[in-house]
C-alpha positions in Angstrom: 0.0 0.0 0.0 1.4 3.3 -1.1 1.2 6.4 1.2 -0.9 9.2 -0.3 -0.8 12.9 0.8 -4.5 13.7 1.2 -7.7 11.7 1.9 -10.6 12.3 -0.4 -14.0 13.5 1.1 -15.5 10.0 0.5 -12.6 8.4 2.4 -13.1 10.7 5.3 -16.8 9.9 5.4 -16.0 6.2 5.4 -13.5 6.6 8.2 -16.0 8.4 10.4 -18.5 5.6 9.7 -16.1 2.8 10.4 -15.1 4.5 13.6 -18.7 4.6 14.7 -18.9 0.9 14.0 -16.0 0.2 16.3 -13.3 -0.5 13.9 -9.7 0.2 14.7 -7.5 2.6 12.8 -5.5 -0.4 11.5 -8.5 -2.2 10.2 -9.8 1.0 8.6 -6.4 1.4 6.8 -6.8 -2.2 5.4 -10.3 -1.6 4.3 -9.5 1.6 2.5 -6.1 0.4 1.3 -4.5 3.4 2.7 -1.3 3.8 4.9 -2.0 3.3 8.6 -0.2 6.5 9.4 -2.5 8.5 7.2 -5.6 7.2 8.8 -4.2 7.8 12.3 -3.1 11.3 11.5 -6.7 12.2 10.2 -8.2 10.7 13.4 -5.9 12.6 15.7 -6.4 15.9 13.8 -10.2 15.5 14.0 -10.1 14.9 17.7 -8.0 18.0 18.5 -10.8 20.3 17.1 -10.5 24.0 16.6 -8.1 26.1 18.6 -9.6 28.5 21.1 -9.1 32.2 20.2 -6.6 33.8 22.5 -7.8 37.2 23.5 -5.2 40.0 23.9 -5.0 41.5 27.4 -7.1 44.6 27.8 -5.7 47.9 29.1 -6.2 48.1 32.9 -9.3 50.1 33.9 -9.8 50.6 37.7 -13.0 49.4 39.5 -14.0 53.0 40.1 -13.7 53.9 36.4 -15.8 50.8 35.5 -18.5 52.0 37.8 -18.4 55.4 36.2 -18.7 53.9 32.7 -21.6 51.7 33.7 -23.5 54.8 35.1 -22.8 56.7 32.0 -24.0 54.0 29.7 -27.3 53.9 31.6 -27.7 57.7 31.4 -26.7 58.0 27.7 -28.7 55.4 25.8 -27.5 54.9 22.1 -24.3 56.9 22.8 -21.0 55.7 21.2 -18.3 54.1 23.2 -16.1 57.3 22.8 -18.9 59.5 24.1 -19.4 57.3 27.1 -15.8 57.2 28.1 -15.3 61.0 27.4 -18.2 61.7 29.7 -16.3 59.8 32.4 -13.1 61.7 31.7 -11.4 58.4 30.7 -9.1 59.2 27.7 -6.4 57.3 25.7 -8.5 54.0 25.6 -8.6 52.5 22.2 -11.9 51.6 20.6 -11.4 47.8 20.7 -10.8 48.1 24.5 -13.7 50.4 25.0 -16.1 48.1 23.2 -14.7 45.1 25.0 -15.4 46.7 28.3 -18.8 47.8 27.3 -19.8 44.3 26.1 -19.7 43.1 29.8 -22.3 45.6 30.7 -24.2 46.7 27.6 -24.9 45.8 24.0 -25.4 47.7 20.7 -29.0 48.3 19.9 -31.0 50.4 17.4 -33.8 52.7 18.7 -37.1 50.9 18.9 -39.5 52.1 16.3 -42.6 50.6 17.7 -44.1 51.3 21.1 -45.4 48.2 23.0 -49.0 47.3 22.4 -51.4 47.1 25.4 -54.4 44.8 25.6 -56.9 47.3 24.2 -54.7 48.0 21.1 -54.4 44.2 20.4 -58.2 43.8 20.7 -58.9 46.7 18.3 -56.4 45.3 15.8 -58.0 41.9 15.9 -61.5 43.5 15.5 -60.3 45.5 12.5 -58.8 42.3 10.9 -62.1 40.4 11.3 -64.1 43.3 9.9 -62.1 43.6 6.7 -61.4 39.8 6.0 -63.7 39.8 3.0 -62.7 43.1 1.6 -61.5 43.5 -2.0 -58.2 45.3 -1.2 -57.7 46.2 -4.9 -60.2 48.9 -4.2 -58.6 50.4 -1.1 -56.4 53.6 -1.4 -53.7 53.3 1.2 -52.3 56.7 2.2 -49.8 58.1 4.6 -47.2 60.9 5.2 -43.5 60.4 5.3 -40.9 62.9 6.5 -37.6 62.8 4.7 -34.6 64.7 6.3 -31.4 66.0 4.9 -29.1 63.6 6.8 -31.0 60.3 6.8 -34.2 58.6 8.1 -35.2 59.1 11.7 -34.6 56.0 14.0 -31.6 54.6 12.2 -29.2 55.4 15.0 -27.3 52.6 16.7 -25.5 52.8 20.0 -24.7 51.0 23.3 -27.6 50.0 25.6 -27.0 48.7 29.1 -28.1 45.0 29.7 -31.7 44.9 30.9 -32.5 48.3 29.6 -35.0 49.0 26.6 -33.8 51.1 23.6 -35.7 54.5 23.7 -38.6 54.9 21.4 -37.9 58.0 19.4 -40.5 60.6 18.4 -41.5 60.1 14.8 -41.2 63.7 13.5 -43.5 64.4 10.6 -43.0 68.3 10.4 -40.4 70.8 11.4 -36.6 70.4 11.3 -34.5 69.9 8.3 -36.7 67.9 6.2 -39.6 67.6 3.7 -43.1 66.2 4.5 -44.4 63.9 1.6 -47.9 62.5 1.2 -48.7 59.6 -1.2 -51.2 56.8 -1.8 -51.2 53.4 -3.4 -54.1 51.4 -4.9 -53.9 48.2 -6.7 -50.8 48.7 -8.9 -50.9 52.5 -9.0 -49.0 55.2 -7.1 -50.8 58.5 -6.2 -48.3 61.3 -5.8 -46.1 61.8 -4.1 -47.1 65.3 -3.2 -45.1 67.7 -1.2 -46.4 69.6 1.8 -45.4 73.3 1.6 -42.4 74.0 3.8 -43.4 75.5 7.2 -47.0 74.4 7.1 -48.2 72.6 10.2 -50.8 69.9 9.3 -53.8 70.6 11.4 -57.3 69.6 10.4 -57.9 72.7 8.2 -54.5 72.6 6.4 -54.6 68.9 5.9 -58.0 69.1 4.2 -56.8 72.0 2.1 -53.7 70.0 1.1 -55.8 67.1 0.0 -58.1 69.4 -2.0 -55.2 71.0 -3.9 -53.3 67.7 -4.6 -55.2 64.5 -4.2 -58.7 65.6 -5.2 -57.8 68.1 -8.0 -54.9 66.3 -9.5 -55.9 62.6 -9.3 -59.4 61.8 -7.8 -61.5 64.0 -10.1 -60.1 62.3 -13.1 -61.5 59.0 -12.1 -64.7 57.5 -13.4 -68.0 57.5 -11.3 -67.8 53.7 -10.9 -64.3 53.9 -9.5 -65.3 56.6 -7.1 -68.3 54.7 -6.0 -66.2 51.6 -5.1 -63.0 53.2 -3.8 -62.3 52.9 0.0 -60.1 55.6 1.5 -57.6 54.7 4.2 -55.7 57.0 6.4 -54.3 56.6 10.0 -55.5 58.1 13.2 -53.3 61.2 13.3 -55.3 64.1 14.9 -55.5 66.0 11.6 -57.0 63.0 10.0 -59.5 61.8 12.7 -60.9 65.1 13.8 -64.6 65.9 13.4 -63.6 68.7 11.1 -61.7 66.3 8.7 -64.3 63.5 8.9 -67.1 65.9 8.0 -65.1 67.5 5.1 -64.4 64.0 3.6 -68.0 63.1 4.0 -68.9 66.2 1.8 -66.6 64.7 -0.7 -68.5 61.5 -0.7 -65.9 59.6 1.5 -67.9 58.5 4.4 -69.3 55.4 6.2 -68.0 52.2 4.5 -66.0 54.2 2.0 -63.8 55.6 4.8 -61.8 52.7 6.4 -61.7 52.6 10.2 -58.1 52.2 11.4 -56.8 50.5 14.6 -54.3 52.3 16.8 -50.5 51.8 16.7 -50.7 49.9 13.4 -48.2 51.1 10.8 -47.3 47.5 10.2 -50.7 46.9 8.7 -50.4 49.7 6.1 -48.6 48.6 3.0 -47.5 52.0 2.0 -45.0 51.9 4.9 -43.1 49.4 2.8 -43.1 51.8 -0.1 -41.6 54.4 2.2 -38.8 51.9 3.0 -38.1 51.2 -0.6 -37.9 55.0 -1.3 -35.7 55.7 1.7 -33.3 52.9 0.9 -32.9 54.4 -2.5 -32.4 58.1 -1.6 -30.1 57.3 1.3 -28.0 54.5 -0.2 -24.3 54.6 0.4 -24.8 57.2 3.1 -26.2 59.8 0.8 -26.9 63.2 2.4 -28.5 66.4 1.1 -27.7 70.0 1.3 -31.1 71.5 0.5 -34.8 70.6 0.9 -35.4 70.9 -2.8 -32.6 68.3 -3.6 -34.0 65.7 -1.2 -37.5 66.2 -2.6 -36.1 65.7 -6.2 -34.5 62.4 -5.0 -37.9 61.3 -3.5 -39.7 62.0 -6.8 -37.0 60.1 -8.8 -37.1 57.1 -6.5 -40.9 57.1 -6.6 -40.7 57.2 -10.4 -38.6 54.0 -10.3 -41.1 52.0 -8.3 -43.1 50.0 -10.9 -46.6 48.8 -10.8 -45.6 45.2 -10.0 -43.9 46.3 -6.8 -47.0 48.3 -5.7 -49.3 45.3 -6.6 -47.2 43.1 -4.5 -47.7 45.4 -1.5 -51.4 45.9 -1.9 -52.0 42.1 -2.4 -50.2 41.4 0.8 -53.1 42.5 2.9 -54.9 39.2 3.1 -51.8 37.8 4.7 -51.4 40.6 7.0 -54.9 40.2 8.4 -54.4 36.5 8.9 -51.0 37.2 10.6 -52.5 39.7 13.0 -55.3 37.3 13.9 -52.8 34.5 14.4 -50.7 36.7 16.7 -53.8 37.8 18.7 -53.4 41.4 17.7 -49.6 41.5 18.0 -47.2 43.3 15.7 -46.6 41.4 12.4 -43.3 41.2 10.5 -40.0 42.1 11.9 
């Protein structure tokens, strides 16, 4: 029997099987017609396993400094390791050491985008799902506002969070600051808009209705046939400017009332398919860390990104509603998706 350098994958599998059957290394060598030393070397190497990673010693931090770091991490959720150590007046510590120390008392988290649902919220979400189970969702116009900022979407921040602590729930700004407020709708395979809210306008009941009159109704809705208007169901969330008596009465005068105006459960952005459209647009306009220097430039980016969303993508979103309803029922009113 000649000695070969390497065993084939098939031979290695056979060795493992023969070992399991109780064969000795010598007998395996005879069965495979290989040198006994080759078989023995493979068995020894397999039994050694992977070597453990040897961690380099950390820079010495005193117990007093560790306590200061722990308190700072608790007081500064989502802060960077550098900011935490600087607040404790601990300098000259490399990033790898800072992160290694923080891993013992904290972890990196993103800000939570969804507040916890209480029992009432879950019951209302279940009732909503049962009510609309037999709805033809191709006739529902899903609407929402999105705020786009110059520096990136809100809530994408990551930072250190102490163990046992919850990441803070950020305010979802829809107006003010360095950004543009955008309104749009989707129905079946069609995108309505997007339309830009005039800079500096605060959307209360009156201004919201005026905005819809100038954009949605004049530029899109009035061009539709009578049969389309008769069957269309209008959806919007429960923002104060949407759900007020003034806005509800104004929509009713436009013919959007009763069953033509969809009721909406609280705390339910996960049930609105247009939220997924916003994600598609934001991923496009902020790809590769893109930032903007003016409100007009970020608005132009939104329009360009929306133009690239085709009808099939929109249809996929609107046709997902049956599955969303079944999911929220299966989860007893809990959030669906990630």
